[in-house]
N, C-alpha and C positions, 0 to 999 in steps of 0.2 A: 504494501497500499502506501503512496506516494502524497506528503504532503506540502501544500506548497510554502513557498519558502521563509512566507510572511508566520507560519507555526515555527520557525526557527528558531527567526529573528526575538517572539513575544516571551519563548521558552527562554532565551538568553539574559532579555530582559529580569526573567523571575530569578531565574537561577543562573549567574550574572558566572564566569568561565575565571580563575588567579590570573592576575595579571604578575609581569616582572617588575617588582619596585624599581622605581625611577621613570620606568618608562610603562606607562597607561596603555598604548597602543599594541602594546606586542602582550602574545597572552604570554602565559607562561607555561610551557613544555612537561606533564606530566611523565619522568624518567623512569622507566623501569629496568632492573636489571636485566642485561639479554639472557640468562639462565631462565627467567620466568618466560621471556617471549618465545622461546625456544619450546618449553614446555607448554604453553598455551595454545601453540604450531600444532605439535604435534600433539596433545591431545584429539585436538581437532582433525586433524589427517587419521590417527588411529581410530576416531568416531568414525570418522566418514568412511575409509576403509572397512571396518564392523559392518553401517550399517549396508553398503552394496554387497559384501558377500553373506548377508546375511538373508540378500533375495534369490539365493543360489539353493536349486532343488533335488532333490538326489534322483527323484523322478528322472530315470532317459539319459545321467551322464553316463555312466556305461553299463555294455548289455549285461557283460560277464561282473559276475558278485565272486570270482575269486579270489586269492590273496596278491594283494598290492604290492610291487615290491620298487623301492623307492631311488633315488638319484641323486645327487645336491646336481644342482642346473648350472653350476658353475664348478673349475674343477682351483678356484682359488682358498688359502685358508681363512677361515673365521675371524676377521678384524675386529666385531664386539660381539660378546657369545650374550645368551638368551638371559635375558633381567626379567620375570615376571614382573608387573606394579602391585604396589600393595591394594590398592584398589583399581576398581573399572578404568577410571579415569588417571589416572598417578603416573609418575615417570616408570621407566622403565625400556624394556627393550623383548617386544612382544615375539621376537625373532631370532635370526640370526643372522648379519651381515658379511656376505662374503663377499671376498676380496678379488678384483674383476678389472682388465684391461680395458679403459673405453676401446671400442669397435670388438668387443670379444660378443661372440655369440651365445647367447642362455638358453638351455634348453629345459623344456617339460622335466617336472621330477619324476614322474607315472604315467601311465595312461590316463585321461579325462578327458572333460568336456570345459572348455574353457567359459567359463561365466560371466568374467568384466576385462577386458581389454579396453583400459583408456587412461586419462586423465582424473586424478584427484588431488585437491590440493596444490596444482602443479606439478605435480609430477606424475608419470607413465609409469601404472602397474596391468600387471596378468594376472586372476583365479581362473582355479579351476576346481572341477569338483572331481571324486576320483571314487571308485566303486566301493572302498569301505567308509565311504561317505565323509570323510576328510578333503578339504577343501586348501589348496595353496596359493600361495599369494608370492608373488615376483613383482616386488618395486625398485623404486627409484632408477631405472631401464633409461637410455637412450630413444629407444622405439621401441616398438610392438607391432613384431611379426604377424600377427594374429586374429582374427576374428570373433567373437560372440558366438556361440553356437559351432564349432569348429570339434571335433573328433581328435585327438593325439597321440599317438603311439609316445611312451616313452622313451625321452629321447630327441623330440620330434624339438624344432627352432623356434623358440616363440619372441622371442626381442635380442637386442642386441645392448649391451652394457655403454655407461658413458663411465664408469668409474665402478666402485666396491654398488654388490646390490644387498637389498633386504631380501630375506627369503622364512615366511612366517607361514604355522599349517593351525587350521582353528577342525575346533570338532564341537558343530552347533555354536554355539556363543563362547568356548572355552579356549584360549591360546596354549598351543602345547607344543612341549621345547622340540624344534624339528630335530633336535640332533638323535631321539628314540625314534626314529623311523629307518632308520640304514643301518646295513650289515655291522656294516666295515666302522669301526672307531671314527672319529671326526674328532681332530685336536685342536685345541684351543693353540694358537699361535702369538706370543706379542714381542 
């Protein structure tokens, strides 16, 4: 809903914004530490991804409901490990971040159906649902190579990296540690 500009002028007369001392014509800027802004943006981004992923349905995702075999979407090491938040909107890492070289191909972690491929909060993401009901998210990529509805095998090209990528896993509304999906161990290297 859009308000006419006069509404905002009248509100500023009732609730005047603070001004800088000695300069009544310049409004004071409200300063927040960078970490607060970053956490706020990441919370909004995480909530947006969660909302998009919740639209995915298990029906028709993959015809075969056998055991799903997962692989890492890129071969890089973990640069930011799984750090579950203390509450649904808290800070943390709801997945793992993997080192990727700009231009490197990003692959599907398992057989599945693409349920989202596009932009969230200025960054590109690919979400897939798999026969076991898990949803994987690959994010912060440079370009997306797939479309919603595409049924892909494990190892199919889904995106091109622009740097480190995020890899997350959810079962319903619950985030899972992605490292638990792999048969081989994934080590955090600092």
